[in-house]
N, C-alpha and C positions, 0 to 999 in steps of 0.2 A: 614478157621479157624477164620479169622477176622469177617466174617459174623455171625458165631455162637456166638462169644463174644458179638457182637452188639445186636443180637436177645435176648441173655440172659440178657443183661443190660436193654433193653427195657422192657422185661417181668418182671424183678424185680421192675422197676419203676411203671408199671401198677398195679402189686400186692400191692405195697406200698400205692398207692393212694386209692385203693379200700378196703384196710384192715382197719376195724373199731375197735378201741380199746375201752375199757370200758369208757375212759374219753371222747370219741367222737372225737378222733384225729387220722388222718391217719399218720402212722409212717413208716420210711424207714431207713435201715442201709446200709452202704457201697455203697451208690449211688453216682456216680461221675458226676459232671457237667463239662462243658468245661471251663477250667481256662487257662489264658494266660497272657502274658506281652509283652512289646516291648523292643527291644534292642536299642542301640544308633543310628542305622540307620533306626529306626522305622519299623523294621521287626517284625512280630508277632511271639512270641515264646511260645510253649506249656509249661505248668507248672503243678506241682502237685496241688491238690485242697487245698486252704487255708481255705475255708468254704465248708461245705457239707450240702445239704438239708436233714432235718430229719423229718419234719412234714408238712402236708398240712391240713389246718383247714377250714371248711365251717360252715355256720350257722346251717345247718341241722345236722351235726355231733355234734354240741354243744347243740342240743335239741331245737333249735328255727327255725323260718323260714329262708330260704336262704337269704343271703345278696343280695340286688338288686342294681347294679351299685354303690357300695360304692366308695367314693371319698377321704376319709381322715382316718388317724389313728394316735393315739398318745399313747406313753407308759410312764407310771410313776410307779416306783417301780415294783411290780409284777402284775400290771394291764395293759391290753391292751384295748384301747378305739377305737372302730371301728365306723366310721361315715357311717351308712347304708343309704345312700342318697335316694335311691329309695323307702325305707320304712319309711323315715322321722323319724329316731331314732338314738340314740347312744347306742351301745351295749358294756357293761363293762364286760371284761373277766379276770378271775384270773388264773395265771399260777403257778402251784406248781410242779416243776420238769417236768415230761412228762404229768402230768394231767392238763387239762384245763376245766374250768367250767364258766358258765355265772353267774355273780353277780347280775346284773339287766339290764333291757332294759329301756332306758330313751327316752320316746316319748312325754312327757309333763312336764311342770313345774308349780310352783305355784307363782302367783304374783297378788297383789291387790285383794285377795279373789276370784280369778278366775283361772281356769286351761287353760293353753295355750299350743299349739302344735307347732311343727316345720314345715317348708315348704322348702324342698330341702336343708337340711344342707350340707355343704361341708367340714367342718373341725372342730376340737375340740382341745383345749389345757387345760391341767389340772395343776393347780398351786400346789406348795408344800403343801399348807394348804387344798387342796382338792377342791378348787373352780374350776368351769368349765367356759371356754370361748368358746362359740359355734358360728361359722359363719353360721347364719340362713339366707342363701342367698336369697331365693325368698321372704322372709318376710322383706328383706332389713334392717337387723339389726345384731348386735353382742349381744348375750345373755350371761350375766354374772350371774352365779348361785352359791350358796354355795353347800357344799357336800350333803345337804339334799334337794337339788333341789328347794330352795327358791330363788326368784329373788333378785339379788343384784342391778343390773342396766341394762339398755339397751343402746347400742351405736348405734346411727342412723346417718343419713345424717347431717354433721355439717353445720350450717348456717354461713359459712365463705366465704369471698370474693375469696379465692383461689380455692373453690370447685364449680364446674359447677352444678348449681341447676337443670339444664334441664336433667342431666343424672341420672339414677337410682343408688342407693347405694347398690351394690351387693358384699358384703364381701365373699371371697372364702377361704382365709387362715389366720391363726392368731396365734401369740405367745404373751406371756407376761413376763416381767422381774420380779425380786424379789420385786421391788417397786410397782408392779401392773400396770406399763405402758404397754399398749397393742400396738402391731404393726400389722396392718391389711393390707392384700393384697386385693385390691378392683378392681373388674372387671370394665373396663371403665376409670380407672385412670392410667396415665403413668408418674406420678411425683415421683414414688417411693412408699414406704409403708406409710400409714397414721398412725400417732402416736397419741395416746390418753393417757391422764393422768389417774391416778388411779380412779379419780372421774368421768371419762368419757369425760372430756373436751378435745377438739381437739387441739393439739399442732402444728402440721404441718406435713411435709413430711420428710422422711429419705431415703437415698440411691438412689436418682434419677439418672437415666442414663444420661450421657453427650449427648447433642444434636449433631448429626452429619449432616452436610450440604450435601445434595445430589443434584447435578446439574440436574439430570434426573427428580427428583420430582419437582424442581423449574420450569423447562421447561414444564412439564406436567400440572402444575397448571396454567401457563400462557396461555396454549392452551385450557384449559377447560372452559366450560360454568359456569355461576354462580350456576346453580343447581348442576353441578358436583362438584364444589368447596364446596358447602354446605355438600354434601355427604362425601367428603374427611374429612371435619372438624368434622363430627359426628362420624367418625370411629376412635376410640382411642385404639390402641393395648396395651395390658397389658405387662409391662416390665418383671415382674418376674412371676414365676409359683409356687414357694414354698419357705418356710423359716424354719429355726430351730434355737433355741436359746440355747447356751451351758451354763454350770455352771458359767462361768465368765461374762455372759451378752453379749457375741459377737453373732451377728446374721449371720448365714451362709444362703446363699440364692442361688437359681438357676434361670437362665434366658434362654430363647430360642430366644431372640431378637438379632440375629446376622446373617450375611451372611456367606455362605460357604467359600468364599474367605478369610473372616476374620479369620476363623479357620486355613486355610492353611498358612496364613501370620503370625499367632501368635498374631493377634490383638483381637481375641474374648476372652471374660471373662465370660463363662457360669456359673462359680462358683465364688462367692464373699464372703468375710468375712467383715462385717461392724462393726465398733466401734461405740461408743455413738454419734459421730459426723456424722455418715453416710459415713465415708471414708472406702474405700476398703483396708484392710490390709493383704489380703491373700498373703502368700509367694509362689512364683512361681519359685523355683530354680531347678526344675526337667529338665531332658533332653527334655521331652515332657511336655508342660504345662497341668494343670488339665482341660482338655476339653472333656474327654471321649476317644473314639477311635481316634487313630492317622491316621488310614487308614480305608476306608469304600468303599463298593460296592453298587451300586444302583440296587438292584435286589428284586424281589418278593414284590414290594411295599415299601421296606425299603430304602428310599432315603436320601442322604445327611449325614452330620455329626451327632453325638449324640445330642439328645435333652434331657437334664437332667431335670427330673420333681420333684425330691425330694432329700433331703440330710439329713444326721444325723452325729453327731460328738461325739467321745469318749472323756473321760477326759484327755487322753494322747495326744489329738489334732490330732489323726487319724480321717479322715472323709470319708464317703461313699456316693456316689451319684448313682442314678439309671436312666437309659436311657429308655425312652418309645419307641424309634424307634426299637431297637434290644433287649430290655429286659435284658440289662447287668448292673451289679453292678461294680463300679470302686472304689477301695480303695486307699487313698493317705495318706502319712505321713505329718507332719507339714511343711516340706520343699516343698511340692507339688510334690514329687516323686510318680509315679504310682507304688503301691506295687503289685497289681494283679487285674485282671478283671475276672468276671465269670458270668454264666447265659446265656440266649439267648431266642429267640422266640420259642414257642412251647407249647404243652399240657402235657409234662412229668413233673415229680417232679423236681423242681429247674429251670424250664423255665416259661416264662410268655407270656400272650397274650396282656394285657394292664396294666402294672404296674402303680400305681398312688401314692403310699405312701411307705416310707421306714423309719424304726425306729429300735432302739436296746434296748434290755433288758440285762444288763450286757454286755457280749461280743457276745450274740446271736443277729442275724439280723432277722427282720421280714419284709416281703414285702406283701403289699395288692394289689391284682389284681382285677381291676374293672370288667373285662370281665368274668373271672372264678368265681368271687364272693368268693374268698378264700384267706387265709393268708399262706404264706410259711415261715417256720422257718429254719434258717441256723445256724450251730454251727461250731466253730473253729476246725480245724484239728491240728495234731501235727506240721505239716509244718507251718500252720498259727501261732501257738503259738511260734515257734522259731523266726519268723520274728517279732512278737509283742515284745517278750522278748529282742531281740537284739536292737530294737529301744528304749525301755524303759531303758535298762541298759546304753545305750549311753547318754540318757538325764540325768541320775543320775550321770554321770561322771565316770562310771565303764567301762572304755574303753577296758581293757584287756578281761573282761568277755563278753562284747559286741562282740568283735572279735571272741571269742570262739563260740558264738551262730551263728554268720554269717558263720563260718567254717562248722557248722552242717547243715546250710541251703544249702551250696554248695554241701554237700554230697548227699542231696536229689534232688538238681537241679543245675547242674554244669553250666547252662546257665543263672543263675540269676545275672544280671548285678549289682543290688543294693547290693548284698552280697560283690562283689569286692569293690564297692564304700564304703560300710560300714566298711570293714576291713581296707581299705585305710584311712578312716577318723579316725578310732580308732588308727591306727599306727601314724597318723599325730598328734593326741592329746598326744600320748606317746613320741613324738619328734623323732620317727623313720622315718626320712624323706626319706631315700633311700628305705626302705620297702614300705612306702606309695606310692612313685612314681611308684614302680613296679606294685602294684595293680591298680592304676589309669591308667597306660599305657595299661594294658591288655584290658580294656573296653573303652579306648579313652575318659576318663574323663579329658578333656584338662584343664578345669578351676581349678579343684582340683590339677591336676598335676603341673600346674603353681604355685599354692600356695605352694605345697610341695617343688618345686624347689627353690622358693624364700627363704623359711625358711632354706632349706638345704644350700643354698649359704651364708645366713647370719650366720648360725651356723658354717659353715666351716671357714668363715673369723674370727669369734669370737674365735674359738678354735686354729686358726693358726696365730693369729695376731703377736705373737712374731717372728715366722719364716718370716712372711711377712715383718716386720720391718727390720729383719736381712738381708733379701735379698735386700731390698731397700737400706740399708746401704752399702751393698757390691756393688750394682749396681751404687750408687751415689758417695760414699766417696772413695772407693778403686781406681776407675779411676782417681779421683782428686789427690790422694796421688801418684799414679804412675806417673801422669803427672808432679807433683811437683818434684819428685825424678829425673825424666829425665831432667827436666829443670835445677836442681841444678848440675847434672852431666855435662850437656852441658856447663853451665857457668864455672864450674871448669875446664873443658877441654879447653875451650876457653882462660881462664886466664892462664892456664899452657902453652899453645902454645904462648900466648903473651909474657910471661916471657922468654920463650926460644928464641923468636925473639930478644928481648931486649939484652939478654946475648950474642947472636951472634954478634950483632952490636957493643957491648962494646969491644969485642975482636978485 
């Protein structure tokens, strides 16, 4: 029976991928991907789908030539901009419900009365005013165009003392803030992102990784020849691999520069959130930090921990990152709690061969796969909406309503630890400390349980301070009174006996 169900599901996926609609989009309904989460002991737990894949889009289905090794994608409004790297072009796609159509293909631009083309572009960013920022990698420049494709400026290798002039300027990823400042990820540069003013002037670096001293590297250098040392110096690993700027100007970025032991020890920070000073302000209050998978197997060429290659953030501060090793998408809330993970390696709808870019349109997620040359669209399910609403209601201070939504989540997934935590947090905000402790205790949220117990103790003392004082009075004053009474009685008795003795002697 299980075999039949699996065969039917696979057949539905295959039919969905090869069914071509008038809009040139492959569509599927009720196709499930493998969704899971982790419990407090880091055990993998199956979960209902929070997102489900609905479309798979290729260049051919959109009426143009196939995307060839695309490397970048950006979404602004109802437009998707695909960086078709192998074909040296940017493809602008408009989304209208289920319909998708090509607006234009950008393979050249106009500047100084001449037409110029791209050479292996890797990324694009589109500003609110419609301006384009294109990482034209092999031409060693960032191209800034207006919406009519007229050249605004070129950003090239800065002639700055901090920039190694012997290395090529190879921009691979780019974003810009509302003031027009550009943050550029450059291959061969390991000092963080290069920051440029709106006029193209180089400002400096932002978000540099801390240098970690390794004794093994030091010894290796001591034992190396001069020629080997020169080769070591010429190799400069890239710190980051992608970045995303949210509506508040914070830069979310992903990095793959960490060791496996660092993930296991909790020292790795593959996801960061940089403020204007370049400081990492990402909150990591989850039981498992935002690192992707908590457990992994080294099988079928998929080795080591997750390597997150792109990230996108919603206005409610939920953020999503995608792993190129196992093709999985990880969703986190603003506190760094893993909400759910889904996807995987494969050729079926909702699975990936080589994901390179992730972005969102509204609440829909889009993933660009370089190997298949297509874009997969994911939409929220009812289960995903319940989790989203529970989080947003809590942020708005509507704690009772938030708890009600978490109760609905538990009806769909009784193993969802965050629902217990969410209800507990809501009860904590409502000052129902005993109720909160019960929910925290079920899933071993020891930190929150300790908070609830602290408030419960303070609340108990405050409500019973009169009784406490009365008891203290009884325990302190009453014994003193009893002691005094006994003393008086004893003295009176002694005086009476003394008087009796005196009266007897008088006789």
